[in-house]
C-alpha positions as CSV (number, residue, x, y, z in Angstrom):
1,M,118.5,70.8,97.5
2,I,115.0,70.7,97.8
3,R,114.0,73.1,95.4
4,D,115.5,71.1,92.6
5,T,113.7,68.2,93.7
6,L,110.9,69.4,94.0
7,I,110.8,71.6,90.1
8,G,112.2,67.7,89.3
9,A,108.2,66.2,90.2
10,V,106.5,69.0,88.8
11,E,107.8,68.6,85.6
12,R,107.1,64.9,85.8
13,A,103.6,65.8,87.0
14,L,102.7,68.0,84.3
15,E,103.8,65.5,81.8
16,Q,101.7,63.1,84.0
17,A,99.0,65.3,84.1
18,G,98.8,65.7,79.7
19,L,100.1,70.2,80.4
20,P,103.3,71.2,78.7
21,V,106.4,72.3,80.6
22,P,106.7,76.2,79.6
23,P,109.4,77.5,78.1
24,G,111.2,79.3,80.9
25,G,110.7,75.7,82.9
26,V,109.0,75.4,86.0
27,E,109.4,78.6,88.9
28,L,109.4,77.7,92.4
29,T,109.2,80.2,94.9
30,P,108.9,80.3,98.9
31,S,105.3,80.5,100.0
32,E,105.0,84.1,101.8
33,K,103.3,82.4,105.3
34,P,103.1,79.3,106.6
35,E,99.5,78.6,106.1
36,F,100.0,78.4,102.2
37,G,102.6,76.2,102.3
38,D,106.4,75.9,102.0
39,W,107.0,76.5,98.3
40,T,104.6,77.8,95.3
41,T,104.3,77.6,92.0
42,N,102.1,79.1,89.1
43,V,103.0,77.0,86.4
44,A,99.2,75.8,86.1
45,L,98.8,79.8,85.3
46,K,101.3,79.8,82.3
47,V,100.4,76.3,81.0
48,A,96.3,76.7,81.1
49,K,95.7,78.3,77.5
50,T,98.6,76.7,75.9
51,A,96.8,73.5,77.4
52,G,93.1,74.8,76.5
53,V,91.8,74.8,80.0
54,A,91.4,77.3,83.1
55,P,94.1,78.0,85.1
56,R,92.5,76.1,87.7
57,D,91.7,72.7,86.2
58,A,95.1,72.8,85.1
59,A,96.3,73.3,88.5
60,A,93.7,70.6,90.2
61,R,95.2,68.1,87.2
62,L,99.1,69.0,88.8
63,V,97.7,68.3,92.8
64,E,96.5,65.4,91.1
65,A,99.2,63.9,89.3
66,L,101.6,64.9,92.4
67,T,99.1,63.3,95.2
68,A,99.5,60.1,92.9
69,A,103.2,59.9,93.0
70,P,104.8,62.6,95.9
71,P,108.2,63.5,95.8
72,A,109.9,62.8,99.3
73,H,108.7,65.3,102.1
74,L,105.8,66.6,100.2
75,A,102.9,65.9,102.4
76,R,100.0,67.8,100.5
77,A,99.7,69.7,97.5
78,E,96.8,72.3,96.9
79,V,95.1,74.5,94.4
80,A,95.3,78.2,96.1
81,G,93.6,81.3,94.3
82,P,93.0,81.6,90.2
83,G,95.4,78.7,89.8
84,F,98.7,78.5,92.3
85,V,99.4,75.3,94.2
86,N,100.8,75.4,97.1
87,L,103.6,72.3,97.9
88,H,103.0,71.8,102.0
89,L,105.8,69.7,103.1
90,D,106.8,67.5,106.5
91,P,109.0,68.6,108.7
92,A,111.9,66.6,108.0
93,W,112.7,68.1,104.9
94,L,114.1,71.4,106.9
95,H,115.6,68.7,109.0
96,D,117.9,68.0,106.0
97,V,118.6,71.7,105.1
98,L,120.1,72.1,109.0
99,R,122.6,69.4,108.2
100,T,123.4,70.5,104.6
101,V,124.1,74.0,106.8
102,V,126.5,72.0,109.3
103,A,127.9,70.2,107.0
104,R,129.0,72.8,104.3
105,A,130.0,75.2,106.9
106,D,131.7,78.3,105.9
107,D,130.9,77.8,102.3
108,F,127.1,77.5,103.2
109,G,125.4,80.0,100.7
110,H,128.2,79.9,98.3
111,G,127.5,79.0,94.7
112,T,129.5,78.9,91.7
113,A,127.4,81.1,89.3
114,L,130.2,83.1,88.2
115,A,133.1,80.5,88.3
116,G,135.6,81.1,86.0
117,Q,135.3,84.7,85.8
118,R,138.0,87.1,86.7
119,I,136.3,90.8,87.8
120,N,137.8,93.8,88.3
121,L,135.8,95.9,90.8
122,E,136.7,99.8,91.3
123,F,134.9,101.8,93.6
124,V,135.1,104.9,95.3
125,S,138.3,106.4,93.9
126,A,138.1,109.7,94.7
127,N,140.4,112.8,93.9
128,P,143.9,112.5,95.9
129,T,142.9,116.2,97.3
130,G,141.1,115.4,100.7
131,P,139.5,113.5,103.0
132,L,137.0,110.5,101.7
133,H,133.6,112.4,102.1
134,A,130.3,109.9,103.5
135,G,129.0,109.3,100.3
136,G,131.6,107.7,99.5
137,G,132.0,105.9,102.6
138,R,128.7,104.4,101.7
139,W,130.7,103.2,98.4
140,V,133.4,101.6,99.9
141,A,131.0,99.3,102.0
142,V,128.8,98.6,99.1
143,G,131.6,97.9,96.6
144,D,134.1,95.8,99.6
145,A,130.7,93.6,100.2
146,L,129.6,93.9,96.6
147,A,133.3,92.0,96.3
148,N,132.8,89.5,99.1
149,L,129.2,88.4,97.5
150,L,130.7,88.3,93.7
151,A,134.0,85.9,95.4
152,A,131.2,84.0,97.2
153,Q,129.6,83.2,93.7
154,G,133.0,81.4,93.1
155,A,135.0,84.8,91.0
156,E,138.0,86.0,91.1
157,V,137.4,89.4,92.4
158,H,139.8,92.2,91.7
159,R,139.2,95.6,94.1
160,E,141.1,98.5,93.0
161,Y,141.4,102.2,93.7
162,Y,142.2,104.7,90.6
163,L,144.2,107.8,91.8
164,N,143.1,110.3,89.4
165,D,146.9,112.4,90.0
166,A,147.3,113.7,86.7
167,G,144.3,116.1,86.2
168,V,143.7,119.9,87.2
169,Q,142.3,119.0,90.3
170,L,145.5,117.9,91.6
171,D,146.9,120.9,90.2
172,L,144.2,122.9,92.3
173,F,144.9,121.3,95.3
174,A,148.2,122.0,95.2
175,A,147.7,125.6,94.7
176,S,145.4,125.5,97.9
177,L,147.8,123.6,100.2
178,H,150.7,126.2,98.7
179,A,148.5,129.3,98.9
180,R,147.1,128.0,103.0
181,Y,151.1,127.4,103.7
182,T,152.1,131.2,102.3
183,N,149.0,132.7,103.6
184,S,147.9,133.6,100.2
185,P,144.2,134.0,98.8
186,L,143.5,130.6,97.4
187,P,143.1,130.3,94.0
188,E,139.7,130.7,92.3
189,D,137.9,127.3,92.6
190,G,140.4,126.3,95.1
191,Y,139.7,123.8,98.3
192,Q,137.9,125.5,100.9
193,G,138.5,122.8,103.6
194,E,140.6,123.1,106.8
195,Y,142.4,120.3,106.7
196,L,144.2,121.9,104.4
197,V,145.4,124.0,107.2
198,E,146.8,121.2,109.4
199,M,148.2,120.1,106.4
200,A,150.3,123.1,105.6
201,D,151.4,123.6,109.3
202,R,152.7,119.7,109.1
203,M,154.4,120.3,105.8
204,R,156.4,123.8,106.9
205,A,157.1,121.2,110.1
206,E,158.9,118.7,107.8
207,L,160.0,120.8,104.8
208,G,161.0,124.2,106.1
209,D,159.9,127.7,105.0
210,A,161.1,127.2,101.0
211,V,158.3,124.7,99.6
212,T,157.8,124.4,96.5
213,V,154.0,124.4,94.2
214,D,155.5,121.5,92.9
215,Q,156.8,120.3,96.1
216,A,153.2,120.7,97.9
217,R,151.5,118.9,95.5
218,E,153.6,115.6,95.7
219,W,154.2,115.9,99.4
220,G,150.4,116.7,99.5
221,Y,149.4,114.3,97.2
222,Q,151.4,111.3,99.4
223,Q,149.9,113.0,102.5
224,V,146.4,112.3,100.8
225,V,146.7,109.0,99.9
226,A,148.2,107.6,103.4
227,S,145.2,109.1,104.8
228,L,142.9,107.5,102.7
229,R,144.2,104.0,103.2
230,H,144.2,104.4,106.7
231,D,140.5,105.6,106.7
232,L,140.0,102.9,104.5
233,G,141.8,100.2,106.9
234,R,139.3,101.3,109.6
235,I,136.4,100.2,107.9
236,G,137.9,97.5,107.0
237,V,138.3,98.0,103.5
238,H,141.8,97.2,101.1
239,F,143.0,96.8,97.8
240,D,144.6,94.9,95.9
241,T,145.7,97.6,93.7
242,W,146.4,101.2,93.7
243,F,146.5,102.5,90.1
244,S,148.2,106.0,89.3
245,E,146.9,107.8,86.0
246,R,150.5,109.5,85.8
247,V,151.4,105.2,85.2
248,L,149.3,106.0,81.3
249,H,150.9,108.9,80.6
250,E,154.4,107.7,81.5
251,R,154.6,104.4,80.0
252,G,152.7,105.9,76.7
253,D,149.1,104.5,77.1
254,V,147.3,107.0,75.9
255,A,148.8,107.7,73.1
256,R,148.4,103.9,72.2
257,V,144.9,104.2,72.8
258,L,144.3,107.5,70.2
259,A,146.9,105.9,67.8
260,T,144.2,102.4,67.8
261,L,141.3,104.3,67.3
262,E,143.0,106.2,64.4
263,E,143.3,103.2,62.5
264,R,140.3,101.3,63.5
265,G,137.9,104.4,61.8
266,M,136.7,105.1,65.0
267,S,138.4,108.8,66.4
268,F,138.2,112.4,63.9
269,A,139.1,115.8,63.6
270,A,136.6,118.7,63.7
271,D,137.7,122.1,65.1
272,G,140.8,121.4,66.3
273,A,140.1,118.6,68.1
274,T,139.9,114.6,68.4
275,W,136.7,113.1,68.6
276,L,135.2,109.2,69.4
277,R,133.1,108.4,67.1
278,A,131.0,107.7,69.9
279,T,127.3,108.2,67.8
280,D,128.3,104.8,66.0
281,F,127.7,102.8,69.8
282,G,124.6,104.6,70.7
283,D,125.8,107.3,72.4
284,Q,123.7,111.1,72.2
285,R,126.3,112.6,70.4
286,D,130.5,112.2,69.2
287,R,132.9,112.7,72.1
288,V,136.2,114.8,72.4
289,L,139.0,112.9,72.9
290,V,141.7,115.4,72.6
291,K,141.5,119.0,73.4
292,S,142.1,121.8,70.7
293,D,144.8,123.2,73.4
294,G,146.2,119.5,73.0
295,T,145.2,117.6,76.3
296,T,143.2,114.5,76.5
297,T,140.4,114.5,78.4
298,Y,139.0,112.7,81.0
299,L,137.3,109.8,78.6
300,C,140.5,109.6,76.6
301,N,142.7,108.9,79.5
302,D,139.8,106.8,81.2
303,L,139.9,104.6,78.3
304,A,143.7,104.2,78.2
305,Y,143.1,102.7,82.0
306,H,140.1,100.9,80.6
307,E,141.6,99.0,78.3
308,D,145.1,98.5,80.7
309,K,142.7,96.0,83.3
310,F,141.6,94.3,79.9
311,A,145.6,93.7,79.5
312,R,145.7,92.8,83.1
313,G,143.8,90.0,82.1
314,W,140.6,90.7,84.2
315,T,137.7,89.2,81.5
316,H,134.6,91.8,83.3
317,L,134.9,94.9,84.6
318,I,132.5,97.0,87.1
319,D,132.8,100.2,87.9
320,I,131.1,101.9,90.8
321,W,130.6,105.7,90.4
322,G,129.0,108.6,92.0
323,A,125.4,109.3,90.5
324,D,126.7,112.6,89.2
325,H,128.6,111.0,86.5
326,H,125.7,109.2,84.7
327,G,126.3,110.6,81.7
328,Q,129.5,109.5,81.1
329,V,128.6,105.8,81.6
330,K,127.7,105.6,77.7
331,S,130.6,107.9,76.5
332,L,133.5,105.4,78.0
333,Q,131.1,102.2,77.0
334,S,131.0,103.3,73.2
335,G,134.9,104.1,73.6
336,L,136.2,100.6,74.8
337,A,133.7,99.2,72.1
338,A,135.3,101.5,69.6
339,L,138.7,99.2,70.9
340,G,137.1,96.0,70.4
341,H,136.1,95.2,73.8
342,P,132.3,93.4,74.3
343,A,129.4,96.0,74.5
344,G,128.8,97.4,78.0
345,E,132.0,97.0,79.6
346,P,132.6,98.2,82.0
347,E,129.8,97.6,84.2
348,V,129.0,101.2,85.7
349,L,126.7,100.9,89.0
350,L,125.5,104.4,89.8
351,G,125.9,105.2,93.7
352,Q,123.7,108.2,95.3
353,L,124.6,110.0,98.0
354,V,124.1,110.3,102.2
355,K,122.5,112.5,104.2
356,L,123.7,112.5,107.7
357,M,121.6,113.6,110.6
358,R,121.5,114.2,114.4
359,G,118.8,115.3,116.8
360,G,116.8,115.2,113.6
361,E,118.8,117.9,112.0
362,P,121.4,117.6,109.0
363,V,124.7,117.7,109.7
364,R,126.6,119.4,107.1
365,I,130.0,120.4,108.8
366,S,133.2,118.7,109.0
367,K,135.6,119.6,111.5
368,R,137.8,117.8,109.3
369,A,136.8,119.3,105.7
370,G,134.7,122.3,107.0
371,T,132.0,122.0,104.2
372,V,132.2,118.5,103.3
373,V,131.5,115.9,106.6
374,T,133.7,113.0,105.8
375,L,134.0,109.2,106.4
376,A,136.6,109.6,109.3
377,D,133.8,112.0,111.0
378,I,131.2,109.1,111.1
379,L,134.2,107.0,112.2
380,D,134.8,108.7,115.6
381,E,131.8,108.3,116.2
382,V,130.5,105.0,115.6
383,D,131.9,101.5,115.3
384,P,133.3,100.2,111.5
385,D,130.9,97.1,111.9
386,V,127.6,100.0,112.7
387,C,128.7,101.9,110.0
388,R,129.3,99.2,107.3
389,L,125.8,97.6,107.7
390,T,124.0,100.7,108.0
391,F,125.7,101.6,104.4
392,L,124.4,98.8,103.3
393,L,120.3,98.9,104.5
394,Q,119.6,99.8,101.0
395,G,120.2,99.4,97.2
396,I,123.2,102.0,96.3
397,D,121.1,103.2,93.6
398,T,118.5,105.3,96.6
399,A,119.3,108.4,98.6
400,Q,120.2,107.5,102.4
401,T,119.7,109.2,105.7
402,F,122.1,108.4,107.6
403,D,121.0,109.0,111.6
404,L,124.2,109.0,113.2
405,D,121.6,109.2,117.2
406,V,120.5,105.7,115.8
407,V,123.4,104.0,114.7
408,T,125.4,105.0,117.3
409,A,122.2,103.8,120.6
410,Q,123.4,100.3,121.8
411,S,119.7,99.3,121.9
412,M,117.5,97.3,120.0
413,E,116.5,99.9,117.9
414,N,120.0,100.0,116.1
415,P,119.1,97.4,113.1
416,V,122.9,96.5,113.3
417,Y,123.3,96.3,116.9
418,Y,120.1,93.6,116.8
419,V,121.9,91.6,114.0
420,Q,124.6,91.0,115.8
421,Y,123.4,90.7,119.2
422,A,121.7,87.5,117.7
423,H,124.9,86.1,117.0
424,A,126.1,86.7,120.9
425,R,123.0,85.3,122.0
426,I,123.6,82.1,119.5
427,A,127.4,82.1,121.6
428,S,125.8,82.7,124.6
429,I,123.6,79.6,124.5
430,A,126.8,77.1,123.6
431,R,128.5,79.1,126.9
432,Q,125.5,78.1,128.8
433,A,125.6,74.4,127.5
434,T,129.2,73.9,128.4
435,A,129.0,75.3,132.0
436,R,125.9,72.5,132.6
437,G,128.4,70.4,131.2
438,V,125.9,69.4,128.1
439,H,127.7,68.7,125.1
440,R,126.2,68.3,121.4
441,L,126.2,64.6,120.6
442,P,128.0,64.6,116.6
443,L,125.2,65.1,114.2
444,P,124.6,62.0,112.6
445,D,123.6,60.8,116.5
446,A,121.4,63.7,117.3
447,N,117.8,62.7,116.5
448,L,116.1,66.5,114.8
449,A,113.0,64.5,115.1
450,P,111.6,67.1,117.6
451,L,112.3,70.0,115.9
452,V,108.7,71.2,115.1
453,H,107.8,74.6,116.9
454,E,106.9,76.8,114.1
455,R,109.5,79.4,115.5
456,E,112.2,76.4,114.8
457,L,111.2,75.8,111.7
458,D,110.9,79.1,110.8
459,L,114.3,79.7,110.9
460,L,115.0,76.7,108.9
461,R,113.2,77.9,105.8
462,A,115.4,81.3,105.8
463,L,118.4,78.9,106.1
464,A,116.9,76.8,103.2
465,V,116.7,80.2,100.5
466,F,120.5,81.9,101.9
467,P,122.0,80.2,98.9
468,E,119.3,81.8,96.6
469,V,119.5,85.0,98.3
470,V,123.0,85.3,97.5
471,A,123.2,84.2,94.6
472,E,120.2,86.9,93.1
473,A,122.2,89.4,95.8
474,A,125.3,88.9,93.2
475,A,123.1,88.6,90.2
476,M,121.7,92.1,91.0
477,R,125.0,93.3,92.6
478,A,123.0,93.9,95.5
479,P,124.7,93.6,98.6
480,H,121.8,94.9,100.6
481,R,119.9,92.1,99.7
482,V,122.0,90.0,102.0
483,T,121.5,92.3,104.7
484,T,118.1,92.5,104.6
485,W,117.8,88.7,104.8
486,V,120.4,89.0,107.9
487,R,117.8,91.4,109.5
488,D,115.3,88.7,108.9
489,F,116.8,86.4,110.4
490,A,118.0,87.4,113.2
491,A,114.3,88.5,114.1
492,R,113.5,84.7,113.7
493,F,116.3,84.2,116.5
494,H,115.4,86.7,118.8
495,G,111.8,85.1,118.3
496,F,112.8,81.2,118.7
497,Y,115.5,82.8,121.5
498,R,112.2,84.1,123.6
499,D,109.7,81.3,122.7
500,C,112.2,78.0,123.0
501,R,114.4,77.0,125.8
502,V,117.3,74.9,124.5
503,I,118.6,73.4,127.5
504,S,116.0,71.9,129.1
505,D,115.4,68.2,131.0
506,D,114.2,66.9,127.4
507,V,117.8,65.9,126.5
508,A,116.5,64.5,122.5
509,L,114.9,68.8,122.4
510,T,118.2,70.1,123.7
511,Q,120.5,68.4,121.6
512,A,118.0,68.9,118.1
513,R,118.6,72.7,119.3
514,L,121.5,73.0,120.2
515,W,122.1,72.1,116.8
516,L,119.8,74.3,115.6
517,A,121.4,77.3,117.0
518,E,124.5,76.1,115.5
519,A,123.1,76.1,112.1
520,C,121.4,79.5,112.7
521,R,125.2,80.9,113.8
522,V,126.7,79.3,110.3
523,G,124.2,81.0,108.8
524,L,124.3,84.5,110.3
525,A,128.0,84.6,110.3
526,N,128.6,83.7,106.7
527,A,126.2,86.4,105.8
528,L,127.9,88.7,108.3
529,A,131.2,87.8,106.3
530,I,129.4,88.6,102.8
531,L,128.9,91.9,104.3
532,G,131.9,92.7,105.9
533,V,130.5,93.1,109.1
534,G,132.2,91.4,112.8
535,A,129.9,88.4,113.9
536,P,130.7,88.7,118.1
537,D,130.3,86.5,120.7
538,E,129.8,88.6,123.0
539,M,128.4,92.0,123.5
540,H,127.3,94.4,126.3
541,R,124.2,93.8,128.0
542,L,120.5,95.6,126.8
543,G,120.3,96.2,130.9
544,D,119.0,92.7,131.6
545,D,120.4,89.7,132.1
546,D,120.8,87.7,129.0
547,A,120.4,84.0,130.5
548,E,117.9,82.4,128.2
549,P,114.3,82.8,128.4
550,G,113.5,80.3,131.9
551,A,116.9,80.0,132.1
552,A,118.2,82.3,135.2
553,A,117.7,80.4,138.4
554,D,120.3,77.6,137.4
555,A,122.1,79.3,135.0
């Protein structure tokens, strides 16, 4: 890649200029504006003090050395600001980018930074006591996109859903369902959702009039899990493993974890309970593992669950939790460290909730759950692709407002429609070319030199940085960075589409722009695939003819 070539050239120029290479190496970043060149480096600022010269003087020496022995594609280097060095390249380097994009095809943007890692990614994991709420839907989209992102960097990724099917919440659910079934008062702290009324009617129809609480628990549990699978399938998410908490108790995994902690001296008895020495690992206080009544805590069971993940061969664990569980992160990590696992396992990402809006007003009532808006409610109104990409517009650690009026509109105001429409426009160019009998030459035979329009070069610059965007997004566990790239790229393509006619009487320019359109298709499709969003070839028109600008007369 050109970036590596330029970094090598800057390092050699530093040596020739009598300047040191900084310990962290040369940093090279894409310029924010074309007038500042294609790439910029702050290396002169970093080495000036060590070299005993002013930053601009160091930058001038570096520019002189680069100019004396320029690397391929470097047109000129210049000093900017307090000591930055801007590198201006000739357009041919971007033509090489186009060739790389087309050659790599579906692998373009992928890397090997995580090759060899076996990652277990657990996300959603809502209690199997009712439908998934809207905030959980956000974690669904982020978790699945993150799995794609990590896989795009070479990791083996396993999607996992943990079913908390052995605790108090399931007992409350069973009692609440049975109360609806018998028209009895709901238990204190029971589940209020209207979905239980409908479930109770179906349970009576299937099982008759003599259902016990235990029968209600099992029937209701299976119904909820089936509903979760269905709703997740609607948004295109499928888990490799649905892990039952009950298994941990049935196999004796929880008892084994307690025995291991005792053997390692990592637990102690006090006040009739068993405690984890969590403070030995930086937690604020020691944590209860077994309560005085003999029941195990959520932490104890969770330690057994994560121990099982390691036993299955996963080398790194990532969990996505709701932000309300932030206080449990250090406790779990302390417990796993006490069991002998690496510090910081599991890596926990905390997600904020979603506020649903319509007509400028909050939407608080669900037709299914009564007081909680569900993912199914959203999917009844919003296309799954739109739903996913909307959830991926910003980082999971920030609160999000989901405006139903915006996301259901088929207009350029809808960021999801805006992105997908760019891909559809590329497909329309290909169809128009075929209709006119214009076929792309093999890429080695195509002359890309005509690609000098700023709109064209702007697209190629964006494609050039896409692999870096993917790598950084994976490292930061931030799929929304790919969303930001794809929205920006769509805007650049719409600008190109408006200003640059692809199919014209200029044969060489037509061929070059057809290949540019193909490279754009690859970049858009690969980014959308990481996000788990479709790349449609056709979409409903915005109300005007979607033929190429200036081409309506002979389309």
